[in-house]
N, CA, C and O atoms as a MOPAC input file, in Angstrom:
PM7 MOZYME 1SCF
protein

 N    -87.93600 1   -79.10300 1    48.48900 1
 C    -87.75000 1   -78.30200 1    47.27500 1
 C    -86.35600 1   -77.69400 1    47.25000 1
 O    -85.78400 1   -77.35800 1    48.28700 1
 N    -85.82900 1   -77.56200 1    46.05000 1
 C    -84.49800 1   -77.00300 1    45.85000 1
 C    -84.50600 1   -75.49700 1    46.09100 1
 O    -85.44800 1   -74.80900 1    45.69800 1
 N    -83.45900 1   -74.98300 1    46.73700 1
 C    -83.30100 1   -73.54600 1    46.94000 1
 C    -82.41200 1   -72.98900 1    45.83100 1
 O    -81.64600 1   -73.72000 1    45.20400 1
 N    -82.52800 1   -71.67300 1    45.60100 1
 C    -81.75800 1   -71.00700 1    44.54900 1
 C    -81.06700 1   -69.78800 1    45.13800 1
 O    -81.64800 1   -69.05600 1    45.93900 1
 N    -79.81000 1   -69.57600 1    44.72900 1
 C    -79.03100 1   -68.45200 1    45.24300 1
 C    -78.74800 1   -67.44400 1    44.13700 1
 O    -78.44900 1   -67.81100 1    43.00100 1
 N    -78.84800 1   -66.16100 1    44.49600 1
 C    -78.49600 1   -65.08100 1    43.57500 1
 C    -76.97800 1   -65.00800 1    43.50400 1
 O    -76.31200 1   -64.86900 1    44.53000 1
 N    -76.43200 1   -65.10200 1    42.30000 1
 C    -74.98600 1   -65.07100 1    42.11100 1
 C    -74.39000 1   -63.69200 1    42.33600 1
 O    -73.17600 1   -63.56100 1    42.49500 1
 N    -75.23000 1   -62.66100 1    42.35300 1
 C    -74.74300 1   -61.29400 1    42.52800 1
 C    -74.64900 1   -60.91800 1    44.00800 1
 O    -73.62500 1   -60.40700 1    44.46100 1
 N    -75.73000 1   -61.17600 1    44.76000 1
 C    -75.74800 1   -60.69000 1    46.15100 1
 C    -75.86100 1   -61.77700 1    47.21600 1
 O    -75.70300 1   -61.49500 1    48.40300 1
 N    -76.13200 1   -63.01300 1    46.80700 1
 C    -76.21000 1   -64.10300 1    47.76600 1
 C    -77.58800 1   -64.36600 1    48.34700 1
 O    -77.73300 1   -65.24100 1    49.20000 1
 N    -78.61800 1   -63.62400 1    47.90300 1
 C    -79.98300 1   -63.86800 1    48.37000 1
 C    -80.37100 1   -65.29500 1    48.01400 1
 O    -80.08800 1   -65.76400 1    46.91200 1
 N    -81.01400 1   -65.98000 1    48.94200 1
 C    -81.46400 1   -67.34300 1    48.69200 1
 C    -82.97800 1   -67.37400 1    48.58700 1
 O    -83.68900 1   -66.97600 1    49.51100 1
 N    -83.46500 1   -67.85800 1    47.43600 1
 C    -84.90000 1   -68.05400 1    47.26300 1
 C    -85.24400 1   -69.43900 1    47.77000 1
 O    -84.73500 1   -70.44200 1    47.26800 1
 N    -86.11000 1   -69.48800 1    48.76600 1
 C    -86.57700 1   -70.74200 1    49.35100 1
 C    -88.03600 1   -70.92500 1    48.95100 1
 O    -88.89100 1   -70.15700 1    49.39000 1
 N    -88.33900 1   -71.92900 1    48.12600 1
 C    -89.71500 1   -72.13400 1    47.67000 1
 C    -90.71100 1   -72.32600 1    48.80700 1
 O    -91.88300 1   -71.97900 1    48.66100 1
 N    -90.27000 1   -72.86700 1    49.92700 1
 C    -91.17800 1   -73.05900 1    51.05700 1
 C    -91.63800 1   -71.72500 1    51.63800 1
 O    -92.73000 1   -71.63300 1    52.19900 1
 N    -90.81400 1   -70.69900 1    51.50600 1
 C    -91.12400 1   -69.36500 1    52.02100 1
 C    -91.72300 1   -68.48500 1    50.92200 1
 O    -92.61000 1   -67.67400 1    51.18700 1
 N    -91.24100 1   -68.64600 1    49.69900 1
 C    -91.67300 1   -67.79200 1    48.59700 1
 C    -91.08200 1   -66.39800 1    48.74500 1
 O    -90.03600 1   -66.22600 1    49.37100 1
 N    -91.73900 1   -65.42000 1    48.17800 1
 C    -91.33900 1   -64.01100 1    48.27800 1
 C    -92.61900 1   -63.19600 1    48.40600 1
 O    -93.01700 1   -62.50300 1    47.46900 1
 N    -93.27400 1   -63.28200 1    49.58900 1
 C    -94.57700 1   -62.63300 1    49.76000 1
 C    -94.56700 1   -61.12600 1    49.49900 1
 O    -95.58300 1   -60.56800 1    49.08500 1
 N    -93.44100 1   -60.46500 1    49.73500 1
 C    -93.36200 1   -59.02100 1    49.49500 1
 C    -93.49100 1   -58.68800 1    48.01100 1
 O    -93.82700 1   -57.56200 1    47.64400 1
 N    -93.22000 1   -59.68600 1    47.15900 1
 C    -93.28500 1   -59.47800 1    45.70600 1
 C    -94.29300 1   -60.42200 1    45.04500 1
 O    -94.13400 1   -60.81600 1    43.89000 1
 N    -95.32900 1   -60.77200 1    45.80600 1
 C    -96.45700 1   -61.56200 1    45.29600 1
 C    -96.09100 1   -62.96000 1    44.81800 1
 O    -96.70700 1   -63.47400 1    43.88400 1
 N    -95.08400 1   -63.59100 1    45.45600 1
 C    -94.76200 1   -64.98100 1    45.16700 1
 C    -95.13500 1   -65.77800 1    46.41400 1
 O    -94.48600 1   -65.66900 1    47.45400 1
 N    -96.18700 1   -66.57700 1    46.29100 1
 C    -96.73900 1   -67.29900 1    47.42800 1
 C    -95.80700 1   -68.40600 1    47.91400 1
 O    -95.06400 1   -68.98700 1    47.12200 1
 N    -95.84500 1   -68.69800 1    49.21500 1
 C    -95.09200 1   -69.85500 1    49.72400 1
 C    -95.49800 1   -71.10600 1    48.95800 1
 O    -96.66800 1   -71.28100 1    48.61600 1
 N    -94.52600 1   -71.97500 1    48.69000 1
 C    -94.78400 1   -73.19300 1    47.94600 1
 C    -94.60900 1   -73.04300 1    46.44400 1
 O    -94.83300 1   -73.99500 1    45.69700 1
 N    -94.20700 1   -71.84600 1    45.98800 1
 C    -94.01000 1   -71.60800 1    44.55200 1
 C    -92.61700 1   -72.06300 1    44.13200 1
 O    -91.61300 1   -71.54300 1    44.61900 1
 N    -92.56300 1   -73.03100 1    43.22800 1
 C    -91.28000 1   -73.49600 1    42.70100 1
 C    -90.60600 1   -72.36500 1    41.92200 1
 O    -91.28000 1   -71.52300 1    41.32800 1
 N    -89.28400 1   -72.35400 1    41.92900 1
 C    -88.54000 1   -71.30200 1    41.23500 1
 C    -88.94400 1   -71.21800 1    39.76700 1
 O    -89.06400 1   -70.12800 1    39.20900 1
 N    -89.15200 1   -72.37900 1    39.14600 1
 C    -89.52000 1   -72.42300 1    37.72800 1
 C    -90.87100 1   -71.76100 1    37.47100 1
 O    -91.14600 1   -71.31300 1    36.35700 1
 N    -91.71100 1   -71.70000 1    38.50300 1
 C    -93.06200 1   -71.14800 1    38.35200 1
 C    -93.15600 1   -69.65100 1    38.66900 1
 O    -94.22100 1   -69.05000 1    38.52100 1
 N    -92.05100 1   -69.05700 1    39.10100 1
 C    -92.04300 1   -67.61500 1    39.35300 1
 C    -92.09300 1   -66.90500 1    37.99600 1
 O    -91.40600 1   -67.32000 1    37.06300 1
 N    -92.89500 1   -65.84000 1    37.87200 1
 C    -92.95100 1   -65.11200 1    36.58800 1
 C    -91.55900 1   -64.64500 1    36.13500 1
 O    -90.71800 1   -64.29100 1    36.96100 1
 N    -91.33000 1   -64.64900 1    34.83600 1
 C    -90.02600 1   -64.26100 1    34.27800 1
 C    -89.63300 1   -62.82700 1    34.63500 1
 O    -88.44500 1   -62.51100 1    34.69700 1
 N    -90.61300 1   -61.96400 1    34.86900 1
 C    -90.29400 1   -60.56800 1    35.18300 1
 C    -89.87900 1   -60.35900 1    36.64100 1
 O    -89.47500 1   -59.25900 1    37.01800 1
 N    -89.97700 1   -61.42400 1    37.47200 1
 C    -89.56400 1   -61.33100 1    38.87600 1
 C    -88.07600 1   -61.03600 1    38.94100 1
 O    -87.30300 1   -61.53000 1    38.12100 1
 N    -87.67700 1   -60.23400 1    39.91100 1
 C    -86.26100 1   -59.93200 1    40.11200 1
 C    -85.87900 1   -60.17700 1    41.56200 1
 O    -86.74100 1   -60.24300 1    42.43800 1
 N    -84.60100 1   -60.30900 1    41.80600 1
 C    -84.08000 1   -60.51100 1    43.16000 1
 C    -84.54900 1   -59.35900 1    44.04000 1
 O    -84.36600 1   -58.19600 1    43.68400 1
 N    -85.15700 1   -59.67200 1    45.19200 1
 C    -85.66100 1   -58.59600 1    46.05400 1
 C    -84.56500 1   -57.75900 1    46.70900 1
 O    -84.84500 1   -56.68200 1    47.23600 1
 N    -83.32900 1   -58.23500 1    46.68300 1
 C    -82.24300 1   -57.45600 1    47.29400 1
 C    -81.47300 1   -56.60300 1    46.28900 1
 O    -81.17900 1   -55.43800 1    46.55800 1
 N    -81.14400 1   -57.18300 1    45.12800 1
 C    -80.29500 1   -56.43200 1    44.20300 1
 C    -80.93000 1   -56.16200 1    42.84100 1
 O    -80.39200 1   -55.38000 1    42.05700 1
 N    -82.06500 1   -56.79600 1    42.54800 1
 C    -82.80400 1   -56.47200 1    41.33500 1
 C    -82.41500 1   -57.19800 1    40.06700 1
 O    -82.93900 1   -56.87200 1    39.00200 1
 N    -81.50800 1   -58.18200 1    40.13400 1
 C    -81.16500 1   -58.91300 1    38.91400 1
 C    -82.24900 1   -59.93100 1    38.58700 1
 O    -83.06100 1   -60.28200 1    39.44400 1
 N    -82.25900 1   -60.40500 1    37.33800 1
 C    -83.27500 1   -61.34500 1    36.88800 1
 C    -83.01000 1   -62.78400 1    37.31300 1
 O    -81.97600 1   -63.11000 1    37.89600 1
 N    -83.98500 1   -63.62900 1    36.99800 1
 C    -83.90700 1   -65.04100 1    37.36800 1
 C    -82.69300 1   -65.74700 1    36.75400 1
 O    -82.23100 1   -66.75800 1    37.28100 1
 N    -82.17900 1   -65.21500 1    35.64300 1
 C    -81.03600 1   -65.85400 1    34.98600 1
 C    -79.75400 1   -65.74300 1    35.80200 1
 O    -78.75600 1   -66.38500 1    35.47300 1
 N    -79.76800 1   -64.94000 1    36.85900 1
 C    -78.59700 1   -64.77200 1    37.71100 1
 C    -78.68700 1   -65.64200 1    38.96800 1
 O    -77.94900 1   -65.41400 1    39.92600 1
 N    -79.57800 1   -66.63100 1    38.97500 1
 C    -79.73800 1   -67.55600 1    40.08600 1
 C    -79.31100 1   -68.94500 1    39.67800 1
 O    -79.43600 1   -69.33300 1    38.51700 1
 N    -78.80500 1   -69.69300 1    40.64600 1
 C    -78.51700 1   -71.10000 1    40.39900 1
 C    -78.91200 1   -71.93500 1    41.59500 1
 O    -79.01900 1   -71.41600 1    42.70600 1
 N    -79.13100 1   -73.23100 1    41.38200 1
 C    -79.51300 1   -74.13200 1    42.45900 1
 C    -78.40700 1   -74.18300 1    43.50600 1
 O    -77.22100 1   -74.08600 1    43.18900 1
 N    -78.82500 1   -74.33600 1    44.76200 1
 C    -77.85500 1   -74.43600 1    45.84300 1
 C    -78.31900 1   -75.49200 1    46.83900 1
 O    -79.50600 1   -75.80600 1    46.92100 1
 N    -77.39000 1   -76.02200 1    47.57700 1
 C    -77.71500 1   -76.98600 1    48.63300 1
 C    -77.99600 1   -76.23600 1    49.92400 1
 O    -77.28400 1   -75.29800 1    50.28200 1
 N    -79.04000 1   -76.66000 1    50.61200 1
 C    -79.35200 1   -76.06700 1    51.93000 1
 C    -79.71600 1   -74.66400 1    51.81300 1
 O    -80.00700 1   -74.01600 1    52.81800 1

C-alpha cells in the first residue's frame, strides 16, 4: 500500500499501521480515512498529504 506524507510536519501515514490512537484501524487505505481525520502531529487535514515512496 502507498504511504502518505504530511506536507506541513513530515508525519507519514502508513496504511499497514493505520492510526490506532485516532480510531483508524491497521489496513485502512488513506482514501478510506474519514474526511474529518487530521494529522496526529500537527492537526492539518487530509488535503495537506501527498503520496510518498517508502
